PDB file of N, CA, C and O in Angstrom:
ATOM      1  N   UNK A   1      31.499 157.143 188.861  1.00  0.00           N
ATOM      2  CA  UNK A   1      30.989 156.258 187.834  1.00  0.00           C
ATOM      3  C   UNK A   1      29.464 156.197 187.857  1.00  0.00           C
ATOM      4  O   UNK A   1      28.824 156.221 186.806  1.00  0.00           O
ATOM      5  N   UNK A   2      28.879 156.117 189.062  1.00  0.00           N
ATOM      6  CA  UNK A   2      27.417 156.089 189.179  1.00  0.00           C
ATOM      7  C   UNK A   2      26.797 157.367 188.636  1.00  0.00           C
ATOM      8  O   UNK A   2      25.748 157.321 187.995  1.00  0.00           O
ATOM      9  N   UNK A   3      27.424 158.492 188.881  1.00  0.00           N
ATOM     10  CA  UNK A   3      26.905 159.755 188.386  1.00  0.00           C
ATOM     11  C   UNK A   3      26.920 159.792 186.857  1.00  0.00           C
ATOM     12  O   UNK A   3      25.978 160.288 186.239  1.00  0.00           O
ATOM     13  N   UNK A   4      27.996 159.264 186.243  1.00  0.00           N
ATOM     14  CA  UNK A   4      28.079 159.204 184.790  1.00  0.00           C
ATOM     15  C   UNK A   4      26.962 158.336 184.222  1.00  0.00           C
ATOM     16  O   UNK A   4      26.366 158.676 183.200  1.00  0.00           O
ATOM     17  N   UNK A   5      26.680 157.223 184.881  1.00  0.00           N
ATOM     18  CA  UNK A   5      25.623 156.321 184.410  1.00  0.00           C
ATOM     19  C   UNK A   5      24.263 157.017 184.530  1.00  0.00           C
ATOM     20  O   UNK A   5      23.422 156.888 183.641  1.00  0.00           O
ATOM     21  N   UNK A   6      24.047 157.754 185.623  1.00  0.00           N
ATOM     22  CA  UNK A   6      22.800 158.496 185.782  1.00  0.00           C
ATOM     23  C   UNK A   6      22.621 159.537 184.667  1.00  0.00           C
ATOM     24  O   UNK A   6      21.531 159.700 184.119  1.00  0.00           O
ATOM     25  N   UNK A   7      23.713 160.232 184.348  1.00  0.00           N
ATOM     26  CA  UNK A   7      23.657 161.237 183.302  1.00  0.00           C
ATOM     27  C   UNK A   7      23.368 160.571 181.955  1.00  0.00           C
ATOM     28  O   UNK A   7      22.525 161.048 181.195  1.00  0.00           O
ATOM     29  N   UNK A   8      24.057 159.484 181.662  1.00  0.00           N
ATOM     30  CA  UNK A   8      23.808 158.765 180.403  1.00  0.00           C
ATOM     31  C   UNK A   8      22.367 158.256 180.340  1.00  0.00           C
ATOM     32  O   UNK A   8      21.744 158.302 179.279  1.00  0.00           O
ATOM     33  N   UNK A   9      21.838 157.779 181.451  1.00  0.00           N
ATOM     34  CA  UNK A   9      20.464 157.281 181.454  1.00  0.00           C
ATOM     35  C   UNK A   9      19.473 158.424 181.192  1.00  0.00           C
ATOM     36  O   UNK A   9      18.485 158.226 180.484  1.00  0.00           O
ATOM     37  N   UNK A  10      19.721 159.611 181.749  1.00  0.00           N
ATOM     38  CA  UNK A  10      18.821 160.733 181.514  1.00  0.00           C
ATOM     39  C   UNK A  10      18.905 161.221 180.053  1.00  0.00           C
ATOM     40  O   UNK A  10      17.896 161.634 179.483  1.00  0.00           O
ATOM     41  N   UNK A  11      20.082 161.175 179.463  1.00  0.00           N
ATOM     42  CA  UNK A  11      20.231 161.529 178.052  1.00  0.00           C
ATOM     43  C   UNK A  11      19.485 160.506 177.200  1.00  0.00           C
ATOM     44  O   UNK A  11      18.785 160.872 176.256  1.00  0.00           O
ATOM     45  N   UNK A  12      19.634 159.241 177.530  1.00  0.00           N
ATOM     46  CA  UNK A  12      18.942 158.203 176.769  1.00  0.00           C
ATOM     47  C   UNK A  12      17.437 158.349 176.841  1.00  0.00           C
ATOM     48  O   UNK A  12      16.752 158.184 175.832  1.00  0.00           O
ATOM     49  N   UNK A  13      16.908 158.656 178.020  1.00  0.00           N
ATOM     50  CA  UNK A  13      15.472 158.888 178.147  1.00  0.00           C
ATOM     51  C   UNK A  13      15.032 160.107 177.325  1.00  0.00           C
ATOM     52  O   UNK A  13      13.938 160.119 176.761  1.00  0.00           O
ATOM     53  N   UNK A  14      15.878 161.114 177.264  1.00  0.00           N
ATOM     54  CA  UNK A  14      15.535 162.341 176.548  1.00  0.00           C
ATOM     55  C   UNK A  14      15.444 162.150 175.027  1.00  0.00           C
ATOM     56  O   UNK A  14      14.733 162.894 174.352  1.00  0.00           O
ATOM     57  N   UNK A  15      16.166 161.152 174.485  1.00  0.00           N
ATOM     58  CA  UNK A  15      16.113 160.980 173.032  1.00  0.00           C
ATOM     59  C   UNK A  15      14.898 160.165 172.594  1.00  0.00           C
ATOM     60  O   UNK A  15      14.584 160.132 171.404  1.00  0.00           O
ATOM     61  N   UNK A  16      14.218 159.519 173.511  1.00  0.00           N
ATOM     62  CA  UNK A  16      13.004 158.769 173.165  1.00  0.00           C
ATOM     63  C   UNK A  16      11.847 159.766 173.044  1.00  0.00           C
ATOM     64  O   UNK A  16      11.753 160.698 173.843  1.00  0.00           O
ATOM     65  N   UNK A  17      10.967 159.580 172.054  1.00  0.00           N
ATOM     66  CA  UNK A  17       9.853 160.524 171.900  1.00  0.00           C
ATOM     67  C   UNK A  17       8.902 160.497 173.098  1.00  0.00           C
ATOM     68  O   UNK A  17       8.570 159.428 173.610  1.00  0.00           O
ATOM     69  N   UNK A  18       8.470 161.670 173.536  1.00  0.00           N
ATOM     70  CA  UNK A  18       7.531 161.759 174.649  1.00  0.00           C
ATOM     71  C   UNK A  18       6.128 161.287 174.242  1.00  0.00           C
ATOM     72  O   UNK A  18       5.385 160.738 175.055  1.00  0.00           O
ATOM     73  N   UNK A  19       5.784 161.510 172.976  1.00  0.00           N
ATOM     74  CA  UNK A  19       4.497 161.074 172.457  1.00  0.00           C
ATOM     75  C   UNK A  19       4.709 160.520 171.059  1.00  0.00           C
ATOM     76  O   UNK A  19       5.724 160.785 170.415  1.00  0.00           O
ATOM     77  N   UNK A  20       3.744 159.752 170.607  1.00  0.00           N
ATOM     78  CA  UNK A  20       3.782 159.202 169.255  1.00  0.00           C
ATOM     79  C   UNK A  20       2.673 159.861 168.447  1.00  0.00           C
ATOM     80  O   UNK A  20       1.610 160.168 168.985  1.00  0.00           O
ATOM     81  N   UNK A  21       2.915 160.076 167.168  1.00  0.00           N
ATOM     82  CA  UNK A  21       1.897 160.741 166.343  1.00  0.00           C
ATOM     83  C   UNK A  21       0.712 159.815 166.061  1.00  0.00           C
ATOM     84  O   UNK A  21       0.819 158.591 166.142  1.00  0.00           O
ATOM     85  N   UNK A  22      -0.392 160.426 165.736  1.00  0.00           N
ATOM     86  CA  UNK A  22      -1.547 159.653 165.281  1.00  0.00           C
ATOM     87  C   UNK A  22      -1.351 159.319 163.795  1.00  0.00           C
ATOM     88  O   UNK A  22      -1.098 160.199 162.973  1.00  0.00           O
ATOM     89  N   UNK A  23      -1.474 158.034 163.478  1.00  0.00           N
ATOM     90  CA  UNK A  23      -1.330 157.594 162.091  1.00  0.00           C
ATOM     91  C   UNK A  23      -2.598 156.814 161.743  1.00  0.00           C
ATOM     92  O   UNK A  23      -2.927 155.820 162.391  1.00  0.00           O
ATOM     93  N   UNK A  24      -3.298 157.275 160.720  1.00  0.00           N
ATOM     94  CA  UNK A  24      -4.544 156.621 160.326  1.00  0.00           C
ATOM     95  C   UNK A  24      -4.329 155.141 160.021  1.00  0.00           C
ATOM     96  O   UNK A  24      -3.439 154.778 159.252  1.00  0.00           O
ATOM     97  N   UNK A  25      -5.150 154.296 160.631  1.00  0.00           N
ATOM     98  CA  UNK A  25      -5.104 152.892 160.368  1.00  0.00           C
ATOM     99  C   UNK A  25      -4.074 152.101 161.176  1.00  0.00           C
ATOM    100  O   UNK A  25      -3.970 150.883 161.032  1.00  0.00           O
ATOM    101  N   UNK A  26      -3.323 152.788 162.016  1.00  0.00           N
ATOM    102  CA  UNK A  26      -2.291 152.107 162.825  1.00  0.00           C
ATOM    103  C   UNK A  26      -2.395 152.579 164.264  1.00  0.00           C
ATOM    104  O   UNK A  26      -2.494 153.777 164.526  1.00  0.00           O
ATOM    105  N   UNK A  27      -2.372 151.639 165.192  1.00  0.00           N
ATOM    106  CA  UNK A  27      -2.322 151.976 166.615  1.00  0.00           C
ATOM    107  C   UNK A  27      -0.874 151.855 167.038  1.00  0.00           C
ATOM    108  O   UNK A  27      -0.294 150.770 166.989  1.00  0.00           O
ATOM    109  N   UNK A  28      -0.286 152.972 167.454  1.00  0.00           N
ATOM    110  CA  UNK A  28       1.134 152.982 167.850  1.00  0.00           C
ATOM    111  C   UNK A  28       1.286 152.940 169.360  1.00  0.00           C
ATOM    112  O   UNK A  28       0.569 153.626 170.088  1.00  0.00           O
ATOM    113  N   UNK A  29       2.211 152.141 169.814  1.00  0.00           N
ATOM    114  CA  UNK A  29       2.594 152.122 171.236  1.00  0.00           C
ATOM    115  C   UNK A  29       4.065 151.740 171.299  1.00  0.00           C
ATOM    116  O   UNK A  29       4.535 150.946 170.484  1.00  0.00           O
ATOM    117  N   UNK A  30       4.781 152.290 172.243  1.00  0.00           N
ATOM    118  CA  UNK A  30       6.211 151.988 172.354  1.00  0.00           C
ATOM    119  C   UNK A  30       6.639 152.153 173.811  1.00  0.00           C
ATOM    120  O   UNK A  30       6.022 152.877 174.592  1.00  0.00           O
ATOM    121  N   UNK A  31       7.698 151.465 174.132  1.00  0.00           N
ATOM    122  CA  UNK A  31       8.279 151.567 175.460  1.00  0.00           C
ATOM    123  C   UNK A  31       9.705 151.093 175.423  1.00  0.00           C
ATOM    124  O   UNK A  31      10.121 150.425 174.477  1.00  0.00           O
ATOM    125  N   UNK A  32      10.467 151.436 176.459  1.00  0.00           N
ATOM    126  CA  UNK A  32      11.867 151.058 176.524  1.00  0.00           C
ATOM    127  C   UNK A  32      12.237 150.842 177.991  1.00  0.00           C
ATOM    128  O   UNK A  32      12.061 151.730 178.825  1.00  0.00           O
ATOM    129  N   UNK A  33      12.738 149.677 178.284  1.00  0.00           N
ATOM    130  CA  UNK A  33      13.199 149.405 179.657  1.00  0.00           C
ATOM    131  C   UNK A  33      14.542 148.684 179.552  1.00  0.00           C
ATOM    132  O   UNK A  33      14.587 147.480 179.302  1.00  0.00           O
ATOM    133  N   UNK A  34      15.643 149.430 179.745  1.00  0.00           N
ATOM    134  CA  UNK A  34      16.958 148.809 179.595  1.00  0.00           C
ATOM    135  C   UNK A  34      17.228 147.754 180.694  1.00  0.00           C
ATOM    136  O   UNK A  34      16.699 147.836 181.802  1.00  0.00           O
ATOM    137  N   UNK A  35      18.060 146.776 180.345  1.00  0.00           N
ATOM    138  CA  UNK A  35      18.418 145.747 181.306  1.00  0.00           C
ATOM    139  C   UNK A  35      19.175 146.358 182.480  1.00  0.00           C
ATOM    140  O   UNK A  35      18.935 146.021 183.640  1.00  0.00           O
ATOM    141  N   UNK A  36      20.085 147.257 182.156  1.00  0.00           N
ATOM    142  CA  UNK A  36      20.788 148.041 183.170  1.00  0.00           C
ATOM    143  C   UNK A  36      20.218 149.443 183.143  1.00  0.00           C
ATOM    144  O   UNK A  36      19.171 149.675 182.538  1.00  0.00           O
ATOM    145  N   UNK A  37      20.894 150.384 183.794  1.00  0.00           N
ATOM    146  CA  UNK A  37      20.401 151.755 183.766  1.00  0.00           C
ATOM    147  C   UNK A  37      20.445 152.361 182.371  1.00  0.00           C
ATOM    148  O   UNK A  37      19.604 153.193 182.026  1.00  0.00           O
ATOM    149  N   UNK A  38      21.416 151.951 181.571  1.00  0.00           N
ATOM    150  CA  UNK A  38      21.518 152.461 180.212  1.00  0.00           C
ATOM    151  C   UNK A  38      21.802 151.279 179.266  1.00  0.00           C
ATOM    152  O   UNK A  38      22.397 150.272 179.649  1.00  0.00           O
ATOM    153  N   UNK A  39      21.358 151.447 178.036  1.00  0.00           N
ATOM    154  CA  UNK A  39      21.557 150.409 177.044  1.00  0.00           C
ATOM    155  C   UNK A  39      21.615 150.994 175.661  1.00  0.00           C
ATOM    156  O   UNK A  39      21.748 152.208 175.504  1.00  0.00           O
ATOM    157  N   UNK A  40      21.517 150.150 174.652  1.00  0.00           N
ATOM    158  CA  UNK A  40      21.693 150.589 173.294  1.00  0.00           C
ATOM    159  C   UNK A  40      20.439 150.509 172.430  1.00  0.00           C
ATOM    160  O   UNK A  40      20.543 150.481 171.204  1.00  0.00           O
ATOM    161  N   UNK A  41      19.274 150.472 173.031  1.00  0.00           N
ATOM    162  CA  UNK A  41      18.041 150.390 172.246  1.00  0.00           C
ATOM    163  C   UNK A  41      17.357 151.773 172.195  1.00  0.00           C
ATOM    164  O   UNK A  41      17.369 152.535 173.162  1.00  0.00           O
ATOM    165  N   UNK A  42      16.768 152.057 171.031  1.00  0.00           N
ATOM    166  CA  UNK A  42      15.945 153.260 170.958  1.00  0.00           C
ATOM    167  C   UNK A  42      14.999 153.162 169.784  1.00  0.00           C
ATOM    168  O   UNK A  42      15.147 152.309 168.908  1.00  0.00           O
ATOM    169  N   UNK A  43      14.030 154.048 169.783  1.00  0.00           N
ATOM    170  CA  UNK A  43      13.052 154.140 168.706  1.00  0.00           C
ATOM    171  C   UNK A  43      12.727 155.616 168.496  1.00  0.00           C
ATOM    172  O   UNK A  43      12.908 156.433 169.399  1.00  0.00           O
ATOM    173  N   UNK A  44      12.255 155.948 167.321  1.00  0.00           N
ATOM    174  CA  UNK A  44      11.819 157.310 167.068  1.00  0.00           C
ATOM    175  C   UNK A  44      10.840 157.310 165.901  1.00  0.00           C
ATOM    176  O   UNK A  44      10.743 156.334 165.157  1.00  0.00           O
ATOM    177  N   UNK A  45      10.133 158.389 165.755  1.00  0.00           N
ATOM    178  CA  UNK A  45       9.141 158.569 164.702  1.00  0.00           C
ATOM    179  C   UNK A  45       9.411 159.910 164.050  1.00  0.00           C
ATOM    180  O   UNK A  45       9.619 160.914 164.731  1.00  0.00           O
ATOM    181  N   UNK A  46       9.406 159.918 162.702  1.00  0.00           N
ATOM    182  CA  UNK A  46       9.737 161.130 161.969  1.00  0.00           C
ATOM    183  C   UNK A  46       8.604 161.439 160.990  1.00  0.00           C
ATOM    184  O   UNK A  46       8.373 160.656 160.068  1.00  0.00           O
ATOM    185  N   UNK A  47       7.889 162.557 161.161  1.00  0.00           N
ATOM    186  CA  UNK A  47       6.890 162.945 160.159  1.00  0.00           C
ATOM    187  C   UNK A  47       7.604 163.366 158.880  1.00  0.00           C
ATOM    188  O   UNK A  47       8.614 164.068 158.925  1.00  0.00           O
ATOM    189  N   UNK A  48       7.081 162.938 157.758  1.00  0.00           N
ATOM    190  CA  UNK A  48       7.653 163.292 156.453  1.00  0.00           C
ATOM    191  C   UNK A  48       6.820 164.381 155.801  1.00  0.00           C
ATOM    192  O   UNK A  48       5.634 164.516 156.098  1.00  0.00           O
ATOM    193  N   UNK A  49       7.427 165.157 154.915  1.00  0.00           N
ATOM    194  CA  UNK A  49       6.708 166.291 154.323  1.00  0.00           C
ATOM    195  C   UNK A  49       5.423 165.917 153.580  1.00  0.00           C
ATOM    196  O   UNK A  49       4.496 166.724 153.511  1.00  0.00           O
ATOM    197  N   UNK A  50       5.359 164.716 153.031  1.00  0.00           N
ATOM    198  CA  UNK A  50       4.190 164.321 152.270  1.00  0.00           C
ATOM    199  C   UNK A  50       3.088 163.716 153.104  1.00  0.00           C
ATOM    200  O   UNK A  50       2.125 163.167 152.567  1.00  0.00           O
ATOM    201  N   UNK A  51       3.222 163.812 154.429  1.00  0.00           N
ATOM    202  CA  UNK A  51       2.182 163.283 155.323  1.00  0.00           C
ATOM    203  C   UNK A  51       2.443 161.864 155.817  1.00  0.00           C
ATOM    204  O   UNK A  51       1.762 161.390 156.726  1.00  0.00           O
ATOM    205  N   UNK A  52       3.427 161.182 155.225  1.00  0.00           N
ATOM    206  CA  UNK A  52       3.789 159.846 155.705  1.00  0.00           C
ATOM    207  C   UNK A  52       4.601 159.975 156.970  1.00  0.00           C
ATOM    208  O   UNK A  52       5.003 161.075 157.352  1.00  0.00           O
ATOM    209  N   UNK A  53       4.845 158.840 157.630  1.00  0.00           N
ATOM    210  CA  UNK A  53       5.611 158.815 158.866  1.00  0.00           C
ATOM    211  C   UNK A  53       6.687 157.737 158.741  1.00  0.00           C
ATOM    212  O   UNK A  53       6.395 156.617 158.321  1.00  0.00           O
ATOM    213  N   UNK A  54       7.915 158.065 159.099  1.00  0.00           N
ATOM    214  CA  UNK A  54       9.018 157.081 159.114  1.00  0.00           C
ATOM    215  C   UNK A  54       9.247 156.634 160.548  1.00  0.00           C
ATOM    216  O   UNK A  54       9.220 157.435 161.482  1.00  0.00           O
ATOM    217  N   UNK A  55       9.473 155.342 160.697  1.00  0.00           N
ATOM    218  CA  UNK A  55       9.747 154.779 162.030  1.00  0.00           C
ATOM    219  C   UNK A  55      11.173 154.257 162.057  1.00  0.00           C
ATOM    220  O   UNK A  55      11.667 153.721 161.066  1.00  0.00           O
ATOM    221  N   UNK A  56      11.823 154.415 163.183  1.00  0.00           N
ATOM    222  CA  UNK A  56      13.178 153.880 163.354  1.00  0.00           C
ATOM    223  C   UNK A  56      13.187 153.091 164.667  1.00  0.00           C
ATOM    224  O   UNK A  56      12.773 153.587 165.715  1.00  0.00           O
ATOM    225  N   UNK A  57      13.664 151.871 164.579  1.00  0.00           N
ATOM    226  CA  UNK A  57      13.880 151.032 165.767  1.00  0.00           C
ATOM    227  C   UNK A  57      15.320 150.547 165.690  1.00  0.00           C
ATOM    228  O   UNK A  57      15.705 149.922 164.702  1.00  0.00           O
ATOM    229  N   UNK A  58      16.118 150.821 166.708  1.00  0.00           N
ATOM    230  CA  UNK A  58      17.529 150.496 166.665  1.00  0.00           C
ATOM    231  C   UNK A  58      17.939 149.723 167.932  1.00  0.00           C
ATOM    232  O   UNK A  58      17.434 149.960 169.029  1.00  0.00           O
ATOM    233  N   UNK A  59      18.854 148.814 167.729  1.00  0.00           N
ATOM    234  CA  UNK A  59      19.440 148.034 168.827  1.00  0.00           C
ATOM    235  C   UNK A  59      20.948 148.009 168.618  1.00  0.00           C
ATOM    236  O   UNK A  59      21.456 147.243 167.800  1.00  0.00           O
ATOM    237  N   UNK A  60      21.652 148.842 169.355  1.00  0.00           N
ATOM    238  CA  UNK A  60      23.101 148.891 169.282  1.00  0.00           C
ATOM    239  C   UNK A  60      23.632 147.713 170.094  1.00  0.00           C
ATOM    240  O   UNK A  60      23.165 147.455 171.203  1.00  0.00           O
ATOM    241  N   UNK A  61      24.595 147.015 169.545  1.00  0.00           N
ATOM    242  CA  UNK A  61      25.183 145.863 170.226  1.00  0.00           C
ATOM    243  C   UNK A  61      25.826 146.285 171.533  1.00  0.00           C
ATOM    244  O   UNK A  61      26.540 147.287 171.579  1.00  0.00           O
ATOM    245  N   UNK A  62      25.586 145.540 172.584  1.00  0.00           N
ATOM    246  CA  UNK A  62      26.198 145.816 173.876  1.00  0.00           C
ATOM    247  C   UNK A  62      25.220 146.448 174.848  1.00  0.00           C
ATOM    248  O   UNK A  62      24.053 146.684 174.533  1.00  0.00           O
ATOM    249  N   UNK A  63      25.723 146.707 176.013  1.00  0.00           N
ATOM    250  CA  UNK A  63      24.949 147.307 177.101  1.00  0.00           C
ATOM    251  C   UNK A  63      25.778 148.374 177.776  1.00  0.00           C
ATOM    252  O   UNK A  63      26.966 148.523 177.491  1.00  0.00           O
ATOM    253  N   UNK A  64      25.161 149.109 178.661  1.00  0.00           N
ATOM    254  CA  UNK A  64      25.887 150.060 179.478  1.00  0.00           C
ATOM    255  C   UNK A  64      26.268 151.338 178.749  1.00  0.00           C
ATOM    256  O   UNK A  64      25.679 151.696 177.730  1.00  0.00           O
ATOM    257  N   UNK A  65      27.260 152.008 179.295  1.00  0.00           N
ATOM    258  CA  UNK A  65      27.686 153.316 178.823  1.00  0.00           C
ATOM    259  C   UNK A  65      28.125 153.332 177.345  1.00  0.00           C
ATOM    260  O   UNK A  65      27.680 154.211 176.607  1.00  0.00           O
ATOM    261  N   UNK A  66      28.978 152.399 176.880  1.00  0.00           N
ATOM    262  CA  UNK A  66      29.384 152.457 175.475  1.00  0.00           C
ATOM    263  C   UNK A  66      28.185 152.368 174.516  1.00  0.00           C
ATOM    264  O   UNK A  66      28.123 153.110 173.536  1.00  0.00           O
ATOM    265  N   UNK A  67      27.253 151.481 174.789  1.00  0.00           N
ATOM    266  CA  UNK A  67      26.085 151.346 173.923  1.00  0.00           C
ATOM    267  C   UNK A  67      25.207 152.600 173.967  1.00  0.00           C
ATOM    268  O   UNK A  67      24.702 153.042 172.935  1.00  0.00           O
ATOM    269  N   UNK A  68      25.028 153.165 175.150  1.00  0.00           N
ATOM    270  CA  UNK A  68      24.220 154.388 175.274  1.00  0.00           C
ATOM    271  C   UNK A  68      24.846 155.549 174.519  1.00  0.00           C
ATOM    272  O   UNK A  68      24.134 156.316 173.870  1.00  0.00           O
ATOM    273  N   UNK A  69      26.151 155.692 174.591  1.00  0.00           N
ATOM    274  CA  UNK A  69      26.820 156.773 173.877  1.00  0.00           C
ATOM    275  C   UNK A  69      26.730 156.576 172.361  1.00  0.00           C
ATOM    276  O   UNK A  69      26.529 157.535 171.617  1.00  0.00           O
ATOM    277  N   UNK A  70      26.877 155.338 171.914  1.00  0.00           N
ATOM    278  CA  UNK A  70      26.764 155.076 170.492  1.00  0.00           C
ATOM    279  C   UNK A  70      25.357 155.334 169.977  1.00  0.00           C
ATOM    280  O   UNK A  70      25.189 155.920 168.907  1.00  0.00           O
ATOM    281  N   UNK A  71      24.347 154.905 170.720  1.00  0.00           N
ATOM    282  CA  UNK A  71      22.971 155.106 170.275  1.00  0.00           C
ATOM    283  C   UNK A  71      22.619 156.602 170.262  1.00  0.00           C
ATOM    284  O   UNK A  71      21.831 157.030 169.419  1.00  0.00           O
ATOM    285  N   UNK A  72      23.169 157.384 171.150  1.00  0.00           N
ATOM    286  CA  UNK A  72      22.884 158.826 171.123  1.00  0.00           C
ATOM    287  C   UNK A  72      23.519 159.460 169.883  1.00  0.00           C
ATOM    288  O   UNK A  72      22.948 160.392 169.315  1.00  0.00           O
ATOM    289  N   UNK A  73      24.679 158.978 169.455  1.00  0.00           N
ATOM    290  CA  UNK A  73      25.321 159.477 168.243  1.00  0.00           C
ATOM    291  C   UNK A  73      24.518 159.069 167.000  1.00  0.00           C
ATOM    292  O   UNK A  73      24.311 159.873 166.091  1.00  0.00           O
ATOM    293  N   UNK A  74      24.065 157.794 166.976  1.00  0.00           N
ATOM    294  CA  UNK A  74      23.246 157.327 165.863  1.00  0.00           C
ATOM    295  C   UNK A  74      21.950 158.136 165.771  1.00  0.00           C
ATOM    296  O   UNK A  74      21.524 158.527 164.684  1.00  0.00           O
ATOM    297  N   UNK A  75      21.339 158.375 166.913  1.00  0.00           N
ATOM    298  CA  UNK A  75      20.105 159.157 166.977  1.00  0.00           C
ATOM    299  C   UNK A  75      20.312 160.545 166.387  1.00  0.00           C
ATOM    300  O   UNK A  75      19.503 161.012 165.585  1.00  0.00           O
ATOM    301  N   UNK A  76      21.392 161.201 166.783  1.00  0.00           N
ATOM    302  CA  UNK A  76      21.686 162.555 166.276  1.00  0.00           C
ATOM    303  C   UNK A  76      21.914 162.539 164.766  1.00  0.00           C
ATOM    304  O   UNK A  76      21.458 163.438 164.060  1.00  0.00           O
ATOM    305  N   UNK A  77      22.621 161.517 164.268  1.00  0.00           N
ATOM    306  CA  UNK A  77      22.858 161.420 162.825  1.00  0.00           C
ATOM    307  C   UNK A  77      21.563 161.213 162.052  1.00  0.00           C
ATOM    308  O   UNK A  77      21.360 161.833 161.008  1.00  0.00           O
ATOM    309  N   UNK A  78      20.690 160.355 162.549  1.00  0.00           N
ATOM    310  CA  UNK A  78      19.422 160.111 161.882  1.00  0.00           C
ATOM    311  C   UNK A  78      18.592 161.403 161.844  1.00  0.00           C
ATOM    312  O   UNK A  78      17.982 161.727 160.825  1.00  0.00           O
ATOM    313  N   UNK A  79      18.578 162.129 162.957  1.00  0.00           N
ATOM    314  CA  UNK A  79      17.834 163.403 162.985  1.00  0.00           C
ATOM    315  C   UNK A  79      18.390 164.376 161.946  1.00  0.00           C
ATOM    316  O   UNK A  79      17.625 165.050 161.257  1.00  0.00           O
ATOM    317  N   UNK A  80      19.699 164.451 161.833  1.00  0.00           N
ATOM    318  CA  UNK A  80      20.290 165.356 160.835  1.00  0.00           C
ATOM    319  C   UNK A  80      19.902 164.914 159.407  1.00  0.00           C
ATOM    320  O   UNK A  80      19.561 165.748 158.569  1.00  0.00           O
ATOM    321  N   UNK A  81      19.955 163.633 159.149  1.00  0.00           N
ATOM    322  CA  UNK A  81      19.583 163.141 157.815  1.00  0.00           C
ATOM    323  C   UNK A  81      18.095 163.417 157.523  1.00  0.00           C
ATOM    324  O   UNK A  81      17.739 163.833 156.420  1.00  0.00           O
ATOM    325  N   UNK A  82      17.250 163.183 158.510  1.00  0.00           N
ATOM    326  CA  UNK A  82      15.811 163.436 158.306  1.00  0.00           C
ATOM    327  C   UNK A  82      15.527 164.913 158.095  1.00  0.00           C
ATOM    328  O   UNK A  82      14.709 165.271 157.248  1.00  0.00           O
ATOM    329  N   UNK A  83      16.192 165.776 158.854  1.00  0.00           N
ATOM    330  CA  UNK A  83      16.006 167.221 158.695  1.00  0.00           C
ATOM    331  C   UNK A  83      16.503 167.676 157.330  1.00  0.00           C
ATOM    332  O   UNK A  83      15.885 168.530 156.696  1.00  0.00           O
ATOM    333  N   UNK A  84      17.607 167.115 156.880  1.00  0.00           N
ATOM    334  CA  UNK A  84      18.134 167.465 155.566  1.00  0.00           C
ATOM    335  C   UNK A  84      17.205 167.033 154.455  1.00  0.00           C
ATOM    336  O   UNK A  84      17.074 167.733 153.451  1.00  0.00           O
ATOM    337  N   UNK A  85      16.555 165.885 154.619  1.00  0.00           N
ATOM    338  CA  UNK A  85      15.596 165.401 153.640  1.00  0.00           C
ATOM    339  C   UNK A  85      14.333 166.229 153.561  1.00  0.00           C
ATOM    340  O   UNK A  85      13.686 166.268 152.514  1.00  0.00           O
ATOM    341  N   UNK A  86      13.971 166.886 154.636  1.00  0.00           N
ATOM    342  CA  UNK A  86      12.760 167.738 154.659  1.00  0.00           C
ATOM    343  C   UNK A  86      12.957 168.994 153.844  1.00  0.00           C
ATOM    344  O   UNK A  86      11.982 169.565 153.355  1.00  0.00           O
ATOM    345  N   UNK A  87      14.193 169.444 153.683  1.00  0.00           N
ATOM    346  CA  UNK A  87      14.450 170.704 152.969  1.00  0.00           C
ATOM    347  C   UNK A  87      14.444 170.523 151.459  1.00  0.00           C
ATOM    348  O   UNK A  87      14.317 171.496 150.715  1.00  0.00           O
ATOM    349  N   UNK A  88      14.583 169.271 150.998  1.00  0.00           N
ATOM    350  CA  UNK A  88      14.690 169.059 149.535  1.00  0.00           C
ATOM    351  C   UNK A  88      13.376 168.707 148.932  1.00  0.00           C
ATOM    352  O   UNK A  88      13.288 168.497 147.722  1.00  0.00           O
TER     353      UNK A  88
END
């Protein structure tokens, strides 16, 4: 069980952006510290084709493994939607 939690925590850390883009007129800063090893909170930044930037902040209800798995699924879905929008 501890190994599964460690794996889930590393996946959760991997979905958070390593850096934030520079946006004129806005100072961006972000951080995430789960109550347990894994949780259901995440954020991401998506550059848009017209030079704008979309921000996503999510809080999945619950804590622990179920919340971390759900947030990773939500994260993947948002990425697919954003990528699909860039092609049109």
